C-alpha positions in Angstrom: -13.3 -6.6 -11.1 -11.7 -9.9 -12.0 -7.7 -9.6 -11.0 -4.7 -10.2 -12.9 -2.1 -12.7 -11.7 1.5 -12.4 -12.1 3.5 -14.7 -10.5 1.0 -15.9 -8.5 -0.2 -12.8 -7.1 -3.9 -11.4 -7.7 -3.8 -7.7 -9.3 -6.6 -5.5 -10.0 -6.6 -4.0 -13.4 -7.6 -0.9 -11.9 -6.8 3.0 -13.4 -6.7 5.9 -11.2 -10.0 7.1 -12.5 -11.7 4.5 -11.0 -10.1 4.5 -7.3 -12.2 7.3 -6.4 -15.4 5.5 -6.9 -13.5 2.2 -5.4 -12.5 3.7 -2.6 -16.3 5.1 -1.6 -18.2 1.8 -2.2 -15.3 0.4 0.5 -15.5 3.4 2.9 -19.4 2.6 2.2 -19.8 -1.0 4.0 -19.7 -2.0 6.8 -17.4 -4.7 7.1 -13.5 -4.5 6.3 -11.6 -4.5 3.4 -8.2 -4.6 2.8 -6.5 -3.1 0.3 -2.8 -3.5 -0.7 0.0 -2.4 -3.3 2.2 -4.6 -4.4 5.2 -3.3 -6.7 7.5 -6.2 -8.1 9.7 -6.3 -5.2 6.8 -7.6 -3.1 6.0 -9.7 -5.9 8.9 -11.5 -6.1 9.5 -11.8 -2.1 5.9 -13.3 -2.0 7.2 -15.9 -3.9 9.4 -17.4 -1.6 7.0 -15.9 1.8 3.5 -18.1 1.9 2.6 -15.4 4.7 2.6 -12.4 2.2 1.2 -14.9 -0.7 -1.8 -15.6 1.8 -2.3 -11.8 2.5 -2.5 -10.7 -1.1 -4.7 -13.3 -2.1 -6.8 -12.7 0.8 -7.2 -8.7 0.3 -10.4 -7.5 -1.0 -8.2 -4.8 -3.7 -4.7 -5.2 -5.0 -3.4 -2.0 -6.6 -0.1 -2.6 -9.4 2.0 0.1 -7.5 5.2 -0.3 -10.1 5.6 0.4 -13.3 7.7 -3.1 -13.4 4.2 -4.7 -13.0 2.9 -2.8 -15.8 6.1 -3.6 -18.3 5.7 -7.1 -17.3 1.5 -7.0 -18.0 2.3 -5.2 -21.6 4.7 -8.0 -22.5 2.2 -10.9 -21.9 -0.8 -8.8 -22.4 -2.2 -9.5 -18.9 -4.4 -6.9 -18.9 -3.2 -4.1 -16.4 -3.4 -1.0 -17.5 -1.4 2.1 -15.7 0.3 2.1 -12.8 -2.0 3.1 -9.0 0.4 4.0 -6.4 -0.2 3.7 -2.7 1.0 7.1 -1.8 -1.5 8.5 -4.6 -4.3 6.2 -3.7 -3.7 7.0 0.2 -4.3 10.6 -0.9 -7.5 9.6 -2.4 -8.8 8.4 0.7 -7.6 11.5 2.9 -9.5 13.5 0.5 -13.0 11.2 1.0 -12.6 10.8 4.8 -12.2 14.7 4.5 -15.7 15.3 2.5 -17.4 12.5 4.6 -16.2 13.2 7.7 -14.5 9.5 8.3 -12.0 8.9 10.6 -8.4 7.7 10.3 -5.4 5.8 12.5 -2.1 6.1 11.5 0.1 3.4 12.0 3.6 3.4 11.6 7.1 4.9 11.4 9.8 5.7 13.3 8.5 7.4 17.0 7.7 10.8 16.3 6.7 10.7 12.6 3.6 9.4 12.5 2.3 12.3 14.8 4.2 14.8 12.3 2.3 13.2 9.4 -0.9 13.7 11.6 0.0 17.1 11.7 0.9 17.5 8.0 -2.2 16.0 7.1 -4.1 18.0 9.6 -3.2 21.4 7.7 -3.9 19.7 3.8 -7.4 18.7 5.3 -8.2 21.1 7.8 -11.2 19.5 10.6 -10.4 16.1 9.4 -11.2 13.6 11.7 -7.8 11.8 13.4 -8.7 8.8 15.5 -5.3 8.2 16.5 -1.4 7.4 15.3 1.0 5.2 17.2 4.6 4.2 15.9 5.1 1.2 14.2 8.1 0.3 16.5 6.0 -1.7 19.0 7.3 -5.2 20.1 5.2 -8.2 20.3 4.3 -8.1 23.9 2.8 -4.5 23.1 0.6 -5.4 20.0 -2.4 -5.8 22.2 -1.8 -2.7 23.8 -2.1 -1.3 20.2 -4.9 -3.4 18.9 -6.6 -1.9 22.4 -5.8 1.7 21.4 -6.7 1.4 17.5 -10.1 -0.2 18.9 -11.3 2.2 21.5 -10.2 5.2 18.7 -13.1 3.0 16.5 -11.6 4.8 13.3 -13.1 4.4 10.1 -9.7 3.9 8.4 -6.7 2.5 9.4 -3.2 3.4 7.6 -1.0 0.5 8.6 3.1 2.0 7.4 5.1 -1.0 9.2 6.9 -1.9 5.6 6.4 -4.9 3.5 5.8 -7.8 4.4 5.5 -7.0 8.0 2.3 -4.4 7.1 0.5 -6.9 4.6 0.7 -10.2 6.7 -0.5 -7.8 9.9 -3.5 -6.1 8.2 -4.3 -9.7 7.1 -4.4 -11.5 10.7 -5.8 -8.5 12.5 -8.6 -7.9 10.0 -11.1 -9.3 12.2 -9.8 -7.6 15.1 -10.7 -4.2 14.3 -13.9 -2.8 13.0 -12.2 -0.6 10.5 -14.3 0.0 7.2 -10.7 0.0 4.7 -7.3 -1.0 6.4 -4.6 0.3 3.7 -0.7 -1.0 3.4 0.8 2.0 2.8 4.5 1.4 3.6 6.8 4.5 4.0 3.9 7.2 3.1 3.8 8.0 6.8 7.8 9.7 6.1 6.3 11.4 3.3 3.9 13.3 5.1 6.0 13.7 7.8 8.3 16.0 5.8 11.5 13.3 6.6 11.6 11.6 2.6 10.9 14.4 -0.3 8.6 12.7 -2.9 10.0 12.3 -6.8 9.2 15.7 -8.7 6.0 14.8 -11.5 8.6 14.4 -14.4 9.9 11.0 -12.5 6.0 10.4 -11.4 5.0 10.2 -15.0 7.6 8.5 -16.8 7.5 5.8 -13.7 10.8 6.0 -12.4 10.1 7.7 -8.8 12.1 4.3 -7.6 15.1 6.0 -9.3 14.7 9.2 -7.5 14.3 7.2 -4.5 17.6 5.6 -5.3 19.2 8.6 -6.3 17.9 10.0 -2.0 19.2 6.6 -1.1 21.7 4.4 -2.7 21.6 2.0 0.3 18.4 0.9 -1.5 20.5 -0.3 -4.4 20.4 -4.0 -3.2 16.6 -3.6 -2.5 16.0 -2.1 -6.6 17.9 -5.2 -7.7 15.5 -7.0 -8.1 13.3 -5.3 -10.9 15.7 -6.2 -13.3 15.7 -9.9 -12.1 11.7 -9.3 -12.2 11.5 -8.4 -15.8 13.9 -11.0 -17.3 11.8 -13.3 -15.7 8.6 -12.3 -16.8 10.4 -11.4 -20.2 11.1 -15.3 -20.3 7.8 -16.9 -18.7 5.1 -18.0 -21.0 1.9 -16.3 -20.2 0.8 -19.3 -18.1 3.2 -19.4 -16.1 3.2 -16.0 -15.3 -0.1 -16.4 -13.7 0.7 -19.5 -11.9 4.5 -18.1 -11.4 
């Protein structure tokens, strides 16, 4: 599936309906696939962070997690079809793991939250194979030990919840050091599964304004959210070719 470039970031024009078959395809491979979920904030950051841009450009599947990307695509007729969220995609991956008896490892979140998230997932999918979990607050001198823990548990899927850009760069750097079939950056999804953060009601999800609900919950995110109007302003005035090249 040929990607669409939005300010230099390649994004696959996938739909939610297509994701199940794409996930099954990636999980059937013996090589490691990487899946990343950019929103406008990440796209803007990638234009000033070469390591993040390289990680997104190297990923096997990049999905449009952000209504701003869809709006920009419509403004410039780029071809992105609909928003495909990271947490919904994670849910599809978990369902596939449960069905196919594949294992997963959850890396990220504050100490204790990964365990809470795994417990919630286990209740929703009884019998799902959990390879392990570990918090995301490890230091650089602990990284080798974390990698060894992951390698020893041999998960089919490795969910990396370190927040961007750390998780995308980490996945790109470590993909050859683990044997997982799929590595996916899932950001704050660990907090949702752990019950620490509530996901927006269906009404907000349908309108693509989950970001607004999150802002109501956490007003401190206002500074980060200000990137969205800047992104849309740039998208409005950029020519189509400029959008693709930056």
